[in-house]
SEKOLDO-12607 format. One line per 10 residues: their letters; for each residue x, y, z of N, C-alpha, C. Coordinates in steps of 0.02 Angstrom, whole numbers, plus 50000, padded with zeros to 5 digits. Example, Ala and Ser with C-alpha at 12.3 -4.5 7.8 and 13.67 -1.06 7.14 Angstrom:
2
AS> 50660,49716,50390,50615,49775,50390,50660,49835,50390 | 50642,49888,50354,50684,49947,50357,50645,50002,50394
% end
This chain:
356
MKKLSVGDKV> 46931,55459,49681,46865,55428,49675,46830,55430,49743 | 46767,55450,49743,46729,55455,49806,46720,55386,49836 | 46729,55382,49902,46716,55319,49936,46642,55305,49937 | 46626,55240,49932,46555,55221,49930,46523,55229,49999 | 46459,55247,49998,46419,55251,50058,46352,55218,50046 | 46321,55194,50099,46254,55165,50093,46207,55219,50066 | 46169,55201,50015,46123,55249,49985,46149,55281,49922 | 46215,55275,49908,46242,55301,49845,46213,55266,49785 | 46200,55304,49732,46180,55274,49668,46244,55267,49626 | 46254,55206,49600,46316,55191,49564,46301,55160,49496
RFLSTVGGGT> 46349,55164,49452,46347,55125,49390,46408,55080,49390 | 46404,55024,49350,46457,54975,49348,46506,54992,49292 | 46571,54981,49305,46622,54997,49256,46624,54948,49198 | 46621,54884,49212,46634,54833,49161,46571,54798,49136 | 46513,54821,49157,46451,54791,49133,46397,54843,49135 | 46345,54832,49096,46289,54879,49092,46248,54876,49156 | 46228,54933,49182,46184,54933,49239,46212,54970,49298 | 46176,54968,49352,46195,55001,49413,46140,54994,49465 | 46141,55035,49517,46090,55030,49568,46108,55070,49629 | 46079,55051,49686,46089,55087,49748,46126,55043,49798
VKGFLNKQLV> 46176,55071,49831,46217,55034,49879,46174,55019,49941 | 46170,54953,49958,46132,54932,50017,46177,54922,50078 | 46239,54902,50067,46284,54889,50122,46347,54855,50098 | 46390,54835,50145,46455,54808,50128,46461,54737,50155 | 46484,54690,50111,46494,54621,50131,46563,54611,50163 | 46613,54644,50134,46681,54644,50161,46718,54702,50131 | 46784,54703,50137,46823,54761,50113,46823,54766,50037 | 46805,54712,50002,46808,54712,49930,46739,54709,49896 | 46689,54685,49932,46623,54674,49901,46571,54720,49932 | 46528,54748,49889,46473,54791,49911,46408,54761,49884
MVEDEHGFDV> 46353,54767,49921,46289,54742,49898,46250,54800,49866 | 46230,54791,49802,46195,54842,49764,46126,54817,49745 | 46074,54857,49757,46007,54842,49735,45998,54870,49665 | 45988,54825,49614,45984,54849,49546,45915,54876,49530 | 45906,54897,49466,45843,54930,49447,45784,54883,49450 | 45797,54816,49453,45742,54767,49457,45727,54748,49529 | 45763,54777,49577,45750,54762,49647,45789,54703,49675 | 45837,54676,49634,45876,54620,49658,45940,54644,49690 | 45961,54611,49745,46024,54626,49778,46080,54589,49742 | 46130,54626,49718,46185,54597,49680,46251,54614,49714
PVMISECVVV> 46292,54564,49733,46359,54579,49760,46406,54601,49704 | 46442,54656,49713,46485,54684,49661,46551,54705,49693 | 46606,54697,49655,46670,54721,49679,46667,54797,49686 | 46693,54823,49742,46692,54896,49754,46729,54932,49698 | 46784,54900,49672,46823,54933,49619,46785,54940,49554 | 46728,54905,49547,46688,54908,49486,46630,54958,49492 | 46626,54996,49546,46571,55043,49557,46594,55115,49551 | 46556,55155,49515,46569,55227,49509,46507,55264,49533 | 46515,55310,49581,46459,55347,49609,46435,55399,49558 | 46370,55397,49542,46341,55447,49497,46295,55495,49536
EASGNEMMGQ> 46272,55474,49595,46232,55517,49638,46241,55494,49709 | 46268,55540,49750,46281,55522,49820,46216,55516,49859 | 46218,55481,49915,46159,55474,49957,46137,55543,49980 | 46071,55550,49990,46044,55615,50008,46025,55656,49948 | 46028,55624,49886,46007,55654,49823,46053,55709,49799 | 46114,55718,49828,46158,55768,49800,46195,55738,49740 | 46198,55773,49684,46232,55750,49625,46307,55756,49635 | 46347,55717,49599,46419,55723,49603,46438,55793,49581 | 46484,55823,49616,46502,55892,49603,46477,55936,49659 | 46425,55913,49694,46399,55948,49752,46424,55916,49816
AAEKEELIAK> 46465,55864,49809,46486,55826,49868,46525,55869,49917 | 46562,55919,49892,46601,55961,49936,46557,55998,49986 | 46495,56012,49965,46449,56048,50009,46417,56002,50061 | 46430,55937,50053,46397,55888,50097,46448,55848,50138 | 46505,55878,50153,46557,55841,50188,46533,55814,50256 | 46494,55854,50291,46471,55833,50356,46425,55773,50351 | 46381,55774,50300,46335,55718,50290,46373,55655,50272 | 46423,55661,50228,46463,55604,50207,46499,55574,50267 | 46526,55618,50310,46561,55593,50370,46514,55553,50414 | 46451,55577,50420,46402,55541,50461,46387,55473,50430
EKTALETPEA> 46381,55472,50363,46367,55408,50329,46424,55359,50339 | 46485,55386,50335,46543,55342,50345,46543,55311,50414 | 46525,55352,50464,46520,55327,50533,46466,55274,50539 | 46410,55287,50505,46354,55240,50507,46373,55173,50477 | 46415,55175,50424,46435,55113,50391,46476,55068,50437 | 46510,55099,50485,46552,55060,50529,46513,55027,50586 | 46449,55044,50592,46407,55014,50644,46377,54949,50620 | 46360,54904,50666,46331,54840,50646,46267,54848,50606 | 46228,54903,50618,46164,54910,50584,46173,54919,50509 | 46233,54943,50488,46243,54957,50417,46263,54896,50378
KVTVTDIPEE> 46278,54841,50413,46299,54781,50378,46238,54746,50348 | 46250,54716,50290,46195,54681,50255,46203,54607,50266 | 46150,54574,50287,46150,54502,50294,46121,54472,50230 | 46163,54434,50195,46141,54404,50133,46101,54341,50149 | 46037,54342,50132,45993,54287,50150,45986,54234,50096 | 46011,54251,50034,46001,54204,49979,46063,54163,49965 | 46114,54163,50011,46173,54122,50000,46153,54049,50006 | 46169,54008,49956,46149,53938,49958,46179,53901,50017 | 46142,53853,50043,46168,53811,50096,46225,53768,50069 | 46272,53753,50113,46327,53711,50092,46303,53640,50078
TREGEQITAC> 46335,53609,50030,46318,53541,50010,46377,53494,50023 | 46363,53430,50027,46416,53382,50039,46466,53382,49982 | 46442,53384,49920,46487,53383,49862,46527,53448,49857 | 46499,53503,49886,46533,53567,49883,46596,53570,49926 | 46607,53521,49970,46668,53519,50010,46728,53500,49968 | 46717,53472,49909,46771,53461,49861,46766,53515,49807 | 46820,53550,49796,46819,53609,49753,46819,53590,49679 | 46773,53620,49643,46772,53617,49569,46769,53689,49545 | 46815,53707,49499,46816,53775,49472,46838,53771,49399 | 46813,53818,49359,46830,53818,49288,46826,53888,49259
LAFLPTDVKN> 46857,53896,49200,46847,53955,49158,46794,53938,49107 | 46748,53985,49093,46695,53975,49044,46697,54031,48993 | 46692,54013,48929,46692,54061,48875,46626,54058,48837 | 46594,54116,48825,46531,54121,48788,46538,54175,48736 | 46508,54165,48676,46509,54218,48624,46461,54274,48642 | 46475,54334,48616,46434,54392,48633,46384,54409,48578 | 46394,54387,48516,46350,54406,48461,46337,54346,48417 | 46277,54318,48422,46261,54257,48385,46255,54269,48310 | 46240,54331,48290,46227,54345,48219,46290,54360,48179 | 46346,54366,48211,46408,54383,48176,46464,54338,48200
LTTTGYECYF> 46461,54275,48179,46508,54225,48203,46580,54241,48182 | 46588,54274,48125,46656,54286,48101,46691,54343,48138 | 46651,54385,48170,46681,54444,48204,46664,54448,48278 | 46624,54401,48303,46600,54408,48372,46656,54406,48423 | 46644,54440,48479,46690,54436,48535,46666,54382,48584 | 46699,54376,48640,46682,54325,48689,46684,54353,48760 | 46645,54322,48804,46646,54337,48875,46680,54281,48912 | 46719,54298,48962,46753,54248,49003,46728,54253,49075 | 46711,54195,49104,46687,54192,49173,46730,54143,49213 | 46735,54156,49279,46765,54109,49325,46709,54078,49366
VNDSNYWLFF> 46704,54012,49368,46650,53977,49402,46678,53943,49464 | 46651,53959,49522,46670,53927,49586,46613,53882,49608 | 46619,53818,49594,46567,53769,49612,46590,53732,49676 | 46588,53768,49733,46610,53738,49796,46582,53778,49854 | 46594,53753,49915,46572,53787,49976,46623,53838,50001 | 46678,53848,49963,46733,53890,49987,46735,53957,49950 | 46758,54008,49986,46780,54070,49954,46846,54055,49918 | 46856,54083,49859,46919,54075,49823,46949,54144,49809 | 47011,54154,49831,47048,54215,49812,47094,54195,49755 | 47084,54223,49696,47117,54197,49636,47149,54251,49593
NYMSRENNSW> 47194,54228,49550,47227,54271,49501,47225,54236,49433 | 47196,54271,49383,47189,54244,49315,47241,54280,49271 | 47285,54242,49238,47342,54271,49202,47347,54242,49132 | 47382,54280,49088,47401,54255,49022,47475,54265,49013 | 47506,54222,48973,47579,54224,48964,47597,54272,48909 | 47648,54313,48922,47676,54359,48872,47751,54348,48870 | 47775,54317,48815,47845,54301,48808,47867,54257,48867 | 47913,54282,48909,47937,54242,48965,47910,54266,49032 | 47856,54304,49029,47826,54329,49091,47751,54320,49089 | 47717,54341,49142,47645,54333,49148,47612,54400,49159
KSRYSGSVEP> 47551,54408,49132,47511,54468,49140,47447,54450,49177 | 47434,54484,49232,47372,54473,49271,47314,54506,49235 | 47263,54467,49217,47205,54493,49182,47148,54508,49230 | 47146,54473,49287,47095,54486,49338,47118,54452,49403 | 47108,54487,49458,47121,54457,49523,47068,54481,49572 | 47050,54438,49618,46998,54455,49667,46973,54393,49702 | 46919,54400,49739,46890,54344,49775,46820,54330,49747 | 46799,54268,49751,46733,54248,49727,46700,54206,49781 | 46635,54218,49792,46598,54184,49844,46585,54111,49826 | 46565,54071,49875,46546,54001,49861,46488,53997,49812
NTKIFLEEFG> 46489,53947,49769,46435,53933,49722,46416,53995,49681 | 46466,54027,49653,46456,54089,49616,46499,54089,49553 | 46473,54121,49501,46513,54133,49440,46523,54208,49434 | 46583,54228,49412,46601,54299,49410,46628,54317,49341 | 46605,54372,49313,46627,54396,49248,46699,54421,49254 | 46743,54398,49209,46813,54418,49210,46830,54471,49157 | 46810,54458,49095,46828,54504,49042,46789,54488,48978 | 46787,54537,48933,46762,54528,48865,46818,54544,48817 | 46826,54502,48766,46881,54513,48719,46859,54495,48648 | 46895,54522,48599,46880,54509,48529,46924,54454,48500
KEQLNELEKV> 46907,54433,48439,46946,54379,48408,47019,54398,48398 | 47031,54464,48390,47100,54485,48380,47143,54475,48442 | 47111,54461,48499,47148,54450,48561,47156,54376,48579 | 47130,54332,48536,47132,54261,48552,47204,54236,48562 | 47250,54261,48521,47318,54237,48527,47349,54252,48595 | 47323,54302,48629,47348,54318,48696,47330,54264,48746 | 47280,54222,48729,47254,54173,48776,47278,54102,48761 | 47329,54095,48720,47353,54027,48704,47380,53992,48766 | 47408,54032,48812,47430,54004,48876,47402,54048,48932 | 47361,54018,48975,47334,54054,49032,47348,54014,49095
SVQFIAFKHN> 47345,54047,49151,47356,54014,49215,47308,54043,49267 | 47286,54000,49312,47244,54021,49368,47275,53995,49433 | 47283,54040,49481,47307,54021,49547,47254,54042,49598 | 47243,54000,49649,47195,54021,49701,47211,53988,49768 | 47185,54019,49821,47184,53989,49887,47111,53986,49909 | 47094,53936,49949,47025,53925,49970,47018,53935,50046 | 46961,53964,50066,46949,53976,50137,46875,53987,50149 | 46856,53989,50213,46787,54006,50232,46789,54061,50284 | 46737,54103,50284,46733,54159,50330,46700,54137,50396 | 46731,54155,50451,46700,54150,50518,46676,54080,50535
KPFRFKNPCS> 46711,54029,50512,46693,53960,50530,46751,53914,50515 | 46755,53858,50550,46809,53810,50537,46800,53778,50468 | 46855,53759,50437,46851,53726,50371,46911,53680,50362 | 46903,53633,50315,46956,53586,50299,47009,53622,50256 | 47072,53614,50275,47126,53648,50239,47131,53621,50167 | 47139,53668,50120,47149,53651,50049,47216,53679,50026 | 47254,53638,49990,47317,53662,49964,47306,53718,49913 | 47351,53768,49912,47346,53818,49859,47350,53785,49790 | 47315,53812,49742,47310,53781,49675,47341,53828,49624 | 47381,53800,49579,47411,53838,49524,47411,53794,49462
VELRIDTVKF> 47372,53813,49412,47362,53772,49352,47374,53814,49290 | 47412,53786,49243,47423,53819,49178,47383,53782,49125 | 47346,53819,49085,47305,53790,49032,47332,53812,48964 | 47335,53765,48918,47357,53781,48850,47295,53782,48805 | 47281,53839,48775,47218,53849,48739,47228,53841,48664 | 47188,53797,48634,47187,53789,48561,47135,53838,48534 | 47157,53896,48510,47111,53949,48490,47071,53932,48428 | 47090,53880,48392,47052,53859,48333,46981,53839,48353 | 46972,53813,48412,46906,53790,48434,46856,53847,48439 | 46879,53909,48446,46833,53965,48452,46796,53978,48386
YKLHSFREND> 46815,53944,48333,46783,53952,48268,46740,53892,48249 | 46731,53844,48295,46694,53783,48281,46634,53778,48327 | 46575,53772,48297,46512,53770,48335,46511,53713,48385 | 46535,53655,48364,46528,53596,48407,46571,53600,48470 | 46616,53649,48474,46657,53656,48533,46619,53681,48594 | 46562,53714,48582,46522,53742,48636,46469,53690,48657 | 46468,53674,48720,46426,53619,48745,46376,53643,48798 | 46323,53604,48804,46275,53615,48859,46311,53604,48925 | 46293,53643,48976,46330,53640,49039,46284,53655,49098 | 46310,53648,49158,46269,53658,49219,46266,53730,49241
YFEEDALLFY> 46305,53774,49211,46313,53841,49240,46281,53897,49200 | 46267,53887,49136,46238,53938,49093,46181,53910,49053 | 46132,53953,49037,46077,53932,48992,46104,53918,48922 | 46155,53957,48902,46184,53948,48836,46239,53894,48837 | 46254,53866,48778,46311,53822,48773,46374,53863,48786 | 46423,53832,48816,46485,53867,48834,46544,53821,48826 | 46602,53851,48820,46665,53815,48817,46697,53817,48887 | 46700,53760,48920,46725,53757,48989,46795,53727,48991 | 46837,53757,49034,46904,53731,49045,46915,53725,49120 | 46916,53663,49143,46919,53652,49215,46989,53665,49243
IIQNDQPERE> 46991,53700,49298,47053,53713,49334,47063,53659,49386 | 47009,53639,49418,47010,53587,49469,46942,53553,49471 | 46941,53487,49479,46879,53450,49484,46883,53404,49544 | 46836,53412,49591,46833,53370,49651,46901,53367,49686 | 46931,53426,49695,46995,53435,49730,47055,53410,49690 | 47046,53390,49627,47101,53365,49586,47118,53417,49533 | 47175,53453,49540,47193,53505,49490,47208,53475,49422 | 47191,53513,49370,47209,53493,49302,47280,53515,49290 | 47320,53473,49260,47389,53491,49247,47397,53531,49183 | 47364,53508,49130,47368,53545,49067,47308,53526,49026
MLISAGEIEK> 47277,53577,48995,47217,53565,48955,47222,53602,48890 | 47186,53577,48840,47180,53612,48776,47115,53650,48775 | 47119,53717,48770,47059,53758,48768,47049,53782,48696 | 46989,53772,48669,46977,53791,48601,46919,53839,48594 | 46927,53883,48544,46875,53933,48532,46817,53906,48493 | 46826,53850,48458,46773,53825,48415,46712,53801,48451 | 46719,53775,48511,46662,53747,48546,46614,53800,48570 | 46633,53864,48564,46591,53919,48589,46538,53937,48538 | 46544,53920,48474,46502,53948,48423,46433,53917,48420 | 46422,53860,48449,46356,53831,48449,46309,53875,48490
AIREKEAPER> 46333,53901,48546,46292,53946,48587,46283,54013,48553 | 46331,54033,48511,46328,54098,48479,46266,54103,48435 | 46255,54051,48393,46202,54053,48344,46134,54051,48377 | 46130,54020,48436,46066,54013,48469,46047,54075,48509 | 46094,54116,48525,46082,54174,48567,46051,54229,48525 | 45991,54251,48541,45955,54299,48499,45984,54369,48502 | 46005,54391,48561,46032,54458,48568,46084,54458,48623 | 46139,54495,48612,46190,54498,48664,46165,54535,48725 | 46170,54503,48783,46149,54535,48845,46206,54531,48895 | 46223,54588,48924,46274,54589,48975,46246,54562,49040
RPRIQRIEKR> 46282,54517,49071,46259,54487,49134,46289,54525,49192 | 46256,54521,49250,46288,54548,49310,46356,54516,49320 | 46404,54553,49345,46471,54526,49353,46472,54464,49396 | 46433,54464,49450,46432,54408,49496,46362,54377,49497 | 46358,54311,49487,46293,54278,49484,46295,54214,49524 | 46239,54198,49556,46233,54134,49591,46229,54078,49540 | 46257,54020,49558,46253,53962,49515,46187,53926,49529 | 46147,53919,49478,46085,53881,49484,46086,53826,49431 | 46103,53767,49452,46109,53712,49405,46040,53694,49377 | 46038,53686,49311,45974,53673,49279,45955,53600,49284
EKNAVVEVDL> 45890,53588,49289,45865,53520,49288,45869,53493,49218 | 45900,53435,49210,45909,53407,49144,45852,53358,49128 | 45838,53352,49062,45790,53303,49036,45720,53313,49064 | 45702,53374,49080,45634,53388,49103,45591,53401,49041 | 45544,53357,49027,45502,53362,48968,45436,53396,48987 | 45416,53446,48948,45352,53480,48959,45299,53445,48917 | 45243,53428,48947,45188,53396,48911,45130,53445,48905 | 45104,53452,48844,45046,53496,48831,44992,53454,48797 | 44937,53441,48831,44882,53401,48803,44835,53448,48765 | 44831,53439,48699,44791,53483,48657,44722,53454,48644
HINQLLDTTA> 44704,53399,48675,44635,53375,48668,44588,53429,48693 | 44537,53445,48655,44494,53502,48671,44458,53492,48738 | 44443,53429,48756,44410,53418,48820,44457,53428,48880 | 44523,53433,48866,44570,53450,48918,44581,53526,48923 | 44561,53562,48870,44571,53634,48868,44509,53673,48888 | 44449,53646,48871,44386,53681,48884,44336,53634,48918 | 44294,53662,48959,44241,53623,48991,44186,53605,48941 | 44174,53648,48893,44123,53637,48843,44142,53670,48778 | 44120,53641,48723,44132,53670,48656,44066,53692,48625 | 44016,53702,48666,43951,53722,48640,43957,53787,48601
GMSNADVLEY> 43929,53787,48540,43930,53847,48498,43993,53855,48457 | 44041,53808,48463,44104,53813,48426,44102,53767,48366 | 44125,53792,48309,44131,53751,48249,44198,53714,48253 | 44207,53667,48205,44271,53631,48203,44329,53679,48192 | 44317,53730,48151,44369,53780,48138,44386,53819,48201 | 44335,53834,48242,44346,53870,48305,44388,53827,48353 | 44371,53763,48356,44408,53717,48400,44481,53713,48379 | 44494,53706,48313,44562,53701,48289,44601,53765,48303 | 44568,53822,48294,44601,53886,48307,44620,53893,48381 | 44577,53869,48426,44591,53873,48497,44650,53827,48516
QLQKFNEAMS> 44650,53766,48487,44705,53720,48500,44771,53748,48475 | 44770,53780,48416,44831,53810,48389,44855,53868,48432 | 44808,53905,48461,44826,53960,48506,44863,53933,48567 | 44839,53878,48595,44873,53848,48653,44941,53821,48635 | 44947,53795,48574,45012,53771,48550,45063,53829,48548 | 45042,53885,48519,45087,53943,48513,45104,53972,48581 | 45057,53970,48628,45071,53995,48696,45127,53953,48728 | 45124,53888,48719,45175,53844,48748,45243,53856,48715 | 45243,53866,48650,45306,53879,48614,45336,53945,48637 | 45295,53996,48643,45320,54062,48664,45348,54060,48735
ANQRNKNQKI> 45315,54022,48779,45338,54019,48848,45405,53984,48856 | 45424,53944,48806,45486,53905,48811,45538,53924,48758 | 45526,53978,48720,45569,53993,48663,45641,54010,48684 | 45652,54032,48746,45720,54047,48769,45753,53988,48804 | 45716,53934,48813,45744,53875,48848,45774,53827,48798 | 45834,53842,48775,45866,53803,48723,45872,53730,48744 | 45858,53685,48697,45859,53612,48707,45801,53586,48749 | 45753,53631,48766,45693,53608,48802,45651,53565,48756 | 45627,53509,48782,45585,53463,48744,45512,53472,48767 | 45467,53480,48718,45396,53488,48732,45358,53435,48693
VFIHGKGDGV> 45316,53397,48728,45274,53346,48694,45204,53373,48688 | 45180,53381,48627,45112,53403,48614,45069,53341,48599 | 45020,53328,48643,44977,53270,48636,44915,53292,48597 | 44908,53265,48536,44854,53287,48493,44807,53230,48473 | 44825,53169,48489,44783,53112,48470,44794,53093,48397 | 44773,53032,48381,44783,53008,48313,44731,53038,48267 | 44667,53028,48280,44612,53058,48242,44623,53056,48167 | 44601,53111,48133,44611,53115,48060,44675,53152,48042 | 44714,53171,48092,44779,53202,48079,44778,53275,48063 | 44720,53308,48067,44716,53379,48049,44757,53421,48097
LKKTIISELK> 44749,53409,48163,44786,53450,48212,44861,53439,48206 | 44882,53377,48196,44954,53363,48189,44982,53399,48129 | 44947,53396,48072,44971,53430,48011,44974,53506,48022 | 44925,53532,48058,44924,53604,48071,44983,53624,48115 | 44999,53583,48165,45056,53597,48209,45121,53595,48171 | 45131,53545,48129,45193,53540,48090,45199,53598,48042 | 45143,53618,48012,45145,53677,47967,45165,53740,48005 | 45138,53747,48066,45154,53806,48107,45227,53805,48128 | 45254,53746,48143,45325,53740,48160,45370,53762,48103 | 45354,53740,48043,45395,53758,47985,45391,53832,47970
KRYPTCYHQD> 45333,53861,47982,45323,53932,47965,45350,53979,48018 | 45335,53966,48082,45352,54013,48135,45412,53993,48177 | 45429,53928,48176,45484,53905,48218,45531,53860,48177 | 45560,53887,48123,45598,53845,48077,45662,53814,48107 | 45688,53844,48161,45749,53816,48191,45735,53758,48239 | 45672,53750,48259,45655,53697,48306,45650,53629,48271 | 45669,53577,48307,45668,53509,48281,45606,53473,48307 | 45572,53434,48263,45513,53397,48286,45516,53325,48261 | 45484,53282,48300,45481,53211,48283,45422,53180,48320 | 45403,53119,48300,45350,53084,48336,45375,53068,48406
ASFQEYGYGA> 45332,53079,48455,45351,53065,48525,45353,52989,48535 | 45379,52968,48593,45386,52897,48609,45321,52859,48599 | 45323,52808,48558,45264,52767,48545,45241,52732,48609 | 45290,52708,48649,45273,52672,48710,45234,52716,48759 | 45251,52781,48761,45219,52826,48809,45156,52859,48781 | 45156,52875,48715,45102,52916,48688,45066,52884,48628 | 45088,52824,48608,45058,52795,48548,45075,52836,48487 | 45027,52840,48439,45039,52879,48378,45015,52951,48385 | 44991,52970,48443,44956,53034,48448,44993,53091,48480 | 45060,53096,48471,45097,53151,48502,45158,53169,48461
TMVTIK> 45176,53232,48463,45234,53258,48428,45280,53292,48479 | 45345,53274,48476,45394,53305,48521,45433,53359,48484 | 45436,53418,48513,45472,53475,48485,45532,53491,48529 | 45590,53501,48499,45650,53522,48536,45666,53594,48517 | 45667,53638,48567,45681,53709,48555,45753,53718,48535 | 45764,53754,48481,45833,53768,48457,45841,53842,48444
% end
């Protein structure tokens, strides 16, 4: 396999996508600029060169040995190193390690046959060098090993329901450290988890969480520096997220953790004097049509934000706008839940919609 060089175009082995090599973070991680212009850290072992730097296609590399040698030399210079500017600042709570395995379904429309994605979540200020294993008879099989950056989640594997029995007993071992700075010593961690695979068939097993937009089944390895001794992992809790997911999308193998703000309610005031400076020349039907347009714009903007609550303020009036909104919800958004908003905050003139 050709060694990577800055400027090489690569594709990823275990996930859809690819990009251009920007530089090297360490001996195992390379920084790749994807097709959307984002810098993504990727394991070197997960990259396959499809076009070498200098626009030569693979197969022509033998004719470019001198150029490749120069690139290799350039990579060893300080100028070739990439400084990652978007690494989150360390937090006080991040000094205590929390890490978990997360399982998400891949196909919401086929619950009986869907496969699952497994992620390792590192919610701490430390680098973790880890080994993820499953038990086979009286021995262990390594399913993934590598290092993961602070405050990062990393894709481990995708598997089908026929492989669930392989995961009845899994184990994760890791050591924690920091690069180029002093840090508090952490004991090596080794935890065995016992997985109840029945849960993978139950919707309620999948719960809202801090690490993914979708509901996920989380199994903690360590929380606030306290290792878990034994846990029951079930496949059923993953199915709630399956049904809500509109289309299976492969995620980048390594992603920054961005914890979502909880209980943030969006308010949309549909009073016409809040939407327009004047209604001159508009009939009542025109006004209602414009208000309905703004309602649909708000719904469309939040349709992927599962469990998002939106309060539409329509006033009490003669109830025409409220009835129109409820009719539109039943027709275009049948999975969404609606109810009267808080009387103390909005009186009788508001409807709260929960995106589902």
